[in-house]
N, C-alpha and C positions, 0 to 999 in steps of 0.2 A: 504494500500500500504506500507507494511513494508519491510525494507531493513536492512541487517546487516552491510553494508558499504555504502559509499556515505554520503553526507551532507544532513541533513533534509531540506525539503523545507521551505522557509521563509513563512510569512503570505501570504495567497492567494491573488493574484492580480485579478483585474477585466478583464484585457486583457494582452496578451503577450507584453513584451517590444518591441517597434517599431510599434505597431498597434494602430490606432486611426482613427478618422473621416477623410475620404479621402485617407487613405492608402490602399494598395493592399496586401492581404495575400493569398498565394497559398498553398493548401494542396495537397499532392500527395499520393494516396493510391492504394492498390493492387486490392481489390475487393469491390463490393457494400456491405455495412454494416460496413466495417472497419472504414470508416469516422465517423460513428455515435458512435460506441462502444468506441473508444479511443479518439476522438476529437470533438464529436458532440456538447457538451456543450460549448466548446471554439468557434467553428464555429458560433454557434447561437449568442453568446455574441459579437463576432467581427462584425457580420452583423448588430445587433441591435445598435452597437456603430457608425455605418455609414461607416465601412470599406468595401472595395470591396473584397468579398470572392470568390475565384475561386478554384474549385475542379477538379483535374485530376485523373481519375480512369483507371488503366492499363488494367484490364480484367473485364469480366462480371460475373466471378464466376460460369462458366458453370458446373464445377465438384464439386460444394459444396454439402453438405448434405441437405436434405429437412426435416423439422420438421412436418408440417401438413399432416395428413394421406391422405387428399383429394388431395394433390399435390405430393404424393409420386411417382407418375408415371414420374415426371420430373427429378428425381435423376438418374444420370448415374452410372451404375455398372462398376467401373473401372477394375474389375477383368476380364471383357469381352475383354479388350484390348489385353490380351495375347492370346485370342482364335482367334482373327482375326485382328492382328495389322496392316497388310497391308491395309485392307479395311478402318480401322479407320484413318490410316495415309493419305489415299487419301481424305477422307472426311475432315480431318483437314486442308489439304493443300487447298482444294476447299474453305474452310472458309476464306482464306486469300484474296479472290477475292475482287474486287472493287464494290461499289454500292453507293446508295444515302447516304449522311451523316446522321448519327443517325438512320439508318434503319438496325437493326440487322438482320432481315430476309434476306435482300438483301446482306449484308456483309458476313453472316455466312452460309446461306443456311439452309433450313428446315431439312436436313438430317444430318447435322454436329452433333457430339456427344454433348449433352447438349444444343442444340439450343433452346429448349422449356424453359429450366430453365433460359437461358440467357435473353430471352424476359421477363420472369416474374421478374427477378431481375432488369432489366432496369426499369420496372414500379415501383417496390418497391423503387429503388433509387430516382426516380423522386418525389415520395410522401415523402420520408424522407427529401430530400433537401427542399421541400416546407415547411415542419414542422420546419426546421432549419432556414428558411429565406434566404437560399442560392440560388441565381438565375443564377450563371454561372458555367457550368460544361462541361467538354469535356472528351470523351473516348480517351485514348492514341491511336494514329493512325487516329484521325479524327479532324476536326476543325483546329485550329492553329497547331496541332501536326500531321496533315496528310502529308504523303510523297508527293513530287511533282507529282508522278504518280497517286495519288488518295488515298482515304481513305482505311485503312485496319483494321483488327481486330487482337488483340493479345489475345490468348486464355489462360484460366485458366490452370495452369500446374498440378493441382492436388497435393496430398500430401499423406504421410503415417505417422502414429504415431510411433516414435522410442521407444525403451525399456525404455529410460529415461524420457518419457512423453513429449518430444519435437517433433515438426513436422520435417519431413525430406522428401526428394524427393520420389515420387511415383516410384514403380518398373519400370513402363513404362511411359514416358513423350512424348506425341504426337508432331509431327511436328506442327509448328505454335504456340506452347506454349510459353508464355511470358518468362519463365526462360531459354529457349533455344535460344532466340534471341540475336545475337551478340550486345554488347553494342555500338560498333562503328557504327552500323546501326540504333539503336533506340535512342541513346543519342541526335543526331542532331534534332530529332523530338521534344523532350521536350525542348531542348535548344531554338528552334525557338519560342515556346510559352513564354519562360522566357524573351527573347529579346523583344518580342512584348508587353507583359503585364507589364514588368519592376516591378515585385513585390518588396515590401519593406521587406517582410518576406516570407520565405518558410518553410513548416513543412512536415516532413516525418518520416520514421522509423530510428531506430538505425541500426548498422551494421548487427545484427542478425535477423532483422525484427520483433523483439519482442518475437517471440516464435519459430522461425526457418522455417516457411513456405517458400518454394523456391521462390514464387512470392513476398513475403514481402522482402526477402533478395535482390532479383533482383530490387525491387523498390528502396531500399536504394542505391544500386550500380548505378542504372539509374539516380537517383536524383543527386548524387555527380558528376557523369560524365557530366550530362547536365549542372549543375551549372558552372563547369569549362569551358565547351565549350561555354556557353552563354556569358561568360566574354569577349570573342573575337568576332569581327564582323563576320557575316555570310559570308562564301565564296560563290562564284557564284555556283548555283545549289545545295547548301547544305540545308538540312532540309525541312521545309514545303513549300508548293506551295505559291508563292507570298511573301516570307519572305527574299529574297536574299539580300536586301540592308540594313537590320537593323543593327544598331550599337550594339556593345557588351554591356552587362549589368551585373554588379557585384551586387548580392543581399546583402543588408546591414546586414541582420540577418537571420540565419538559425537555426532551432530547430529540435531536435530529440525527438520522443515520448518516454516517460519512460514506460517500461513494468512493470507490477505488479507481474511478475512471480518470485518466490523466487530463482529459479535456475540461474537467471541472475541478480545478484545484481550489482549495479553501482560500478565502481572503487572508491576507497577511495578518498575523497576530491572533488568529482564532485557535485556541487550545483544543486538542483532541483528547477525548477520554477513551482509553483502551480497556476493554473488559476481557479477561481470560476466562472463557466459559467452558462448557462440556463438549469436547471434540467428539467423543463417542456417540453421545446423544444426537448431535448435529448430523453426523455421518449417517446414522440409522434413519433419521428423519428425511435426509436427502434421498436415501434409497426408496423410501415410501412414495416419493413424488416421481414415479417411474415414467409418466408421460412427458415430463419436463427435464429430468436430470438422469444422466448416466454416472454411476459411481464405480471407480476401480481403485480399491485400496484407499490411499489418502488423496486421490485426485477425483475431480468431477468435471463433467462437460455438459453444456446445454445443447440446444439444437444446432449451434454453430460448430460443434465438434472440436472446440478449442479446449484442451485440458488445462485445468487450473488446480491449485492446491486448495484443500479444504482447511480453513483456518479456524482455530478455536478463539483467536483474538478478533474481536469486533470493535469498531470504533464509532464514537458518537461525539456530538458537540452539544453543549447546553444552549438552549434557546433563551435569549434574554426575555424576561417576563414582560418588559415594557413593549416588546414587539407584539406580544399577544394582547395584553390588557391595557396598554397605554401607561403613561406616567402616573404614579400614585397621587 
């Protein structure tokens, strides 16, 4: 994790500052596998130390690439969207319907683009979280983050690779996609969970989402907006069902994940916090995400087939509270 600017990380810590036995830490991620790749070792360490670890995942990654040949039929050809966008739009809108909590088939519909991959990635995420020792998870739009009208699904927005090697918005982004959802409608849902759980620490992405994926960028924007909103008491009818009377909660510590991409160096003078987590748990969780990750010993590869080391050390930066809540 080399940077040309920014301050070097100090000696690795065993836990993020503010985390310990009995504390609550909330991780907010865009897709299944994101939690494991960039924060898995830290999540496992926090859980082993007796902290309450809660993961919120915004989408099911329906439009992700698929590595195993035997599951290739689950991958959605996004180029087909331009051939029949109206039909795909109708299917995507149908996917926003209500259904039983945590039942992706009921919520998405079997014909929605990527429904099969969504169900597979749900199973993968459950196995990964078991490996990490994390027992509390919610999909955005369900559980404590469900609207008062009932649970909904926020869909993977898809992406395209830009000429600079960074992710960018796909040529066509379907209705119901997470990145198209107005923040003023989605932020109250996450804010309701923050008020209810009262986390001591929240972890999510930096402003560019790490590598530019529209859902990662939106996750950062959602997190910041929800933190601000959660600091005030819920108004009548706002946010999640049954959460109307909760008092506001200001999260004491918020951290952004450090990207290891050289094209996004940290600003000069920003200190990095290194956490030495559980390598074994992270590796096992990576293996669970088999549609997205190939693991060989201490190495892993994504769909680009570039082999990388699996690191137990993960890096974060503290987010200035004034950037979230304003000056006191």
